[in-house]
C-alpha positions in Angstrom: 7.7 -0.5 15.9 8.6 2.6 13.6 12.6 3.4 14.1 14.7 6.2 12.1 17.6 4.6 10.9 20.4 6.2 9.1 20.1 5.8 5.2 23.8 5.6 4.7 23.5 2.3 6.8 20.6 0.9 5.0 20.2 -0.9 1.9 18.7 1.8 0.2 21.6 4.4 0.7 22.5 4.9 -3.0 18.7 5.5 -3.9 18.2 7.7 -1.0 21.4 9.9 -2.0 19.9 9.7 -5.9 15.9 10.3 -4.9 15.1 11.7 -1.9 15.4 15.1 -3.5 13.4 14.4 -6.5 10.3 16.3 -7.2 8.5 13.4 -8.6 10.1 10.3 -7.0 7.1 7.9 -7.6 7.1 5.1 -10.0 4.0 2.9 -11.4 3.9 -0.2 -12.5 1.1 -1.8 -14.0 0.2 -5.6 -14.2 -2.5 -7.7 -15.3 -3.4 -10.6 -12.7 -5.4 -13.9 -12.9 -7.7 -13.6 -10.1 -9.8 -16.6 -10.7 -9.0 -18.5 -8.0 -9.7 -15.9 -5.1 -13.1 -15.1 -7.5 -13.8 -18.5 -6.8 -13.3 -18.5 -3.1 -15.0 -15.8 -2.5 -17.9 -17.1 -4.2 -18.0 -20.6 -2.3 -17.0 -19.2 1.2 -18.6 -16.0 1.2 -15.2 -14.1 2.2 -14.7 -10.5 0.7 -13.0 -10.6 -2.7 -11.3 -7.1 -1.6 -10.2 -8.8 1.8 -8.8 -11.9 -0.2 -6.6 -9.7 -2.3 -5.6 -7.5 0.5 -4.4 -10.2 2.3 -2.5 -11.3 -0.9 -0.7 -8.2 -1.1 0.4 -8.4 2.5 1.5 -11.8 2.4 3.4 -11.2 -0.7 5.0 -8.0 0.7 6.0 -9.6 4.3 9.0 -11.3 2.9 10.5 -8.4 0.8 12.6 -6.2 3.3 12.3 -2.9 1.1 8.4 -3.0 2.3 9.6 -2.4 5.9 11.6 1.0 4.8 9.5 4.2 4.6 11.2 7.7 3.2 10.0 10.9 4.8 10.6 14.4 3.1 9.8 16.7 6.3 7.9 19.9 5.0 10.0 22.9 4.1 10.6 25.1 6.9 10.9 28.9 7.0 13.5 31.1 8.8 14.1 34.7 9.0 17.3 36.6 7.6 19.4 39.1 9.4 17.8 41.6 7.1 14.4 40.4 7.7 13.3 38.9 4.4 11.8 35.4 4.7 13.6 32.6 3.5 13.2 28.8 2.9 15.2 26.1 3.9 14.9 22.5 2.8 15.3 20.1 5.6 16.6 16.8 4.7 14.9 13.7 4.5 14.3 10.7 6.7 14.4 7.0 6.6 12.3 4.7 8.7 12.0 1.1 9.5 9.1 -0.6 10.4 8.8 -4.4 12.4 5.0 -4.5 11.0 2.5 -4.3 7.9 -0.9 -3.2 7.8 -3.1 -2.6 4.7 -4.7 0.6 4.0 -8.3 0.5 2.6 -10.9 3.3 1.8 -14.4 2.9 3.4 -17.6 4.5 2.3 -19.1 5.5 5.1 -23.0 6.0 6.5 -23.2 9.6 5.2 -21.8 8.6 1.7 -18.4 10.3 2.3 -15.0 7.9 2.6 -12.4 7.1 5.3 -9.3 5.6 5.8 -8.9 2.2 7.6 -5.6 0.4 8.1 -6.2 -3.3 9.0 -3.1 -5.1 10.6 -1.8 -7.7 8.4 -1.5 -11.3 9.9 -0.4 -14.6 8.1 -3.4 -16.0 9.3 -6.4 -15.3 6.9 -9.1 -15.9 9.2 -7.7 -13.2 11.9 -6.8 -10.8 8.9 -10.5 -11.6 7.9 -11.6 -10.7 11.5 -10.0 -7.7 11.6 -10.7 -6.7 8.1 -14.8 -7.0 8.7 -14.7 -5.2 12.0 -12.5 -2.1 11.3 -14.3 -1.4 7.8 -17.4 -1.8 9.9 -16.6 0.6 12.4 -15.1 3.0 9.9 -18.6 2.8 7.7 -20.9 3.1 10.7 -18.5 5.8 13.1 -17.8 8.0 9.8 -14.1 7.9 11.7 -10.8 7.0 10.0 -8.3 4.7 11.9 -4.8 4.9 11.9 -1.8 2.5 12.8 1.1 4.8 13.3 3.4 2.0 14.2 2.5 -0.3 11.3 4.2 -0.1 7.5 1.3 1.0 5.7 0.6 -0.4 2.3 -2.5 1.9 0.7 -4.9 0.4 -1.5 -8.0 1.9 -3.3 -10.7 0.2 -5.6 -13.1 1.6 -8.3 -15.5 -1.5 -8.8 -17.9 0.4 -10.4 -16.2 0.0 -13.9 -13.3 -1.6 -15.5 -10.2 0.3 -15.9 -7.0 -0.3 -17.6 -4.8 1.7 -15.4 -4.9 3.8 -12.6 -2.2 6.6 -11.5 -2.5 8.1 -8.4 -1.4 11.7 -7.5 1.7 12.6 -5.9 1.2 14.6 -3.0 4.7 15.0 -1.2 3.1 13.9 1.7 2.4 10.2 1.8 5.5 8.1 0.2 3.9 4.9 0.9 3.5 2.0 -1.8 0.1 2.2 -3.0 -2.1 -0.5 -5.3 -5.4 0.6 -7.1 -7.8 -1.3 -9.1 -11.3 -1.6 -10.6 -14.0 -3.8 -11.7 -12.4 -7.5 -12.5 -12.8 -8.9 -16.2 -14.7 -12.1 -16.5 -13.5 -14.2 -19.3 -14.3 -17.5 -20.7 -11.7 -19.6 -19.0 -10.1 -17.1 -16.5 -10.9 -13.9 -14.7 -8.4 -10.8 -15.0 -7.7 -7.7 -12.9 -5.3 -4.8 -13.8 -3.5 -3.5 -10.7 -1.5 -0.7 -10.6 1.2 -0.4 -8.2 2.9 3.0 -7.4 5.9 3.0 -5.1 8.7 5.8 -3.9 11.9 5.3 -5.7 14.0 5.5 -2.4 12.2 2.4 -1.0 12.6 0.2 -3.7 14.0 -0.2 -7.7 11.9 -1.5 -10.4 13.8 -4.9 -10.1 12.2 -5.5 -6.3 8.8 -3.8 -7.3 8.6 -6.5 -10.2 9.6 -9.2 -7.5 6.7 -8.2 -5.4 4.3 -8.3 -8.5 5.1 -11.8 -9.3 4.9 -13.2 -5.8 1.5 -11.3 -5.7 0.5 -14.0 -8.6 1.7 -16.7 -6.8 -0.1 -15.9 -3.6 -2.9 -15.4 -5.3 -2.6 -18.6 -7.3 -2.1 -20.5 -3.7 -3.8 -19.2 -1.6 -6.7 -21.2 0.6 -9.8 -20.1 2.4 -8.2 -21.6 5.7 -4.7 -20.1 5.3 -2.9 -19.9 8.7 0.7 -19.5 9.8 
């Protein structure tokens, strides 16, 4: 469920006052992860690497309360003054709270274009995998995006054609959701690594919470099991 809350009554009251009106409120952190375990699981079970990483992202995020908050800044409103001159007025931003998470993935469709696809997060890996396969196949075949409006969406994007050190996403001013991006993982002699960029809105969380999430993500990757359930 999506519910508007009073920013001043939330854990992000000070951050809302400081950063809601910022022209560039997004922060990007980059961390190189050891993904050896989920690469091994993928090869042994046939589960998709990208699905496993998306599940780990949801698992790491679900225990961090800031991930259930989303600041939104309404578009500038226009009004007419008494002398007929058009003026603009900035509307106050809003803060919303959610009770469910979903992972967004970008799907290449059958026409060679891309679609957006929201996958509801479940602690049950097998359920998440089933939803992931069903919804991404639907998006690819029907060439239509799917959205879960009552879920807090964590965005992801992958560029598996090449290796990259970092990806910094554009800030549109429309989508303030946290966003993770990565490219091709790197095979080493003893481990496989993957640089991941994590972008977040400063009203939603500070660097400390973001760093904690990245640490939790590595722990989740290190301990995930192919049969993980609640």
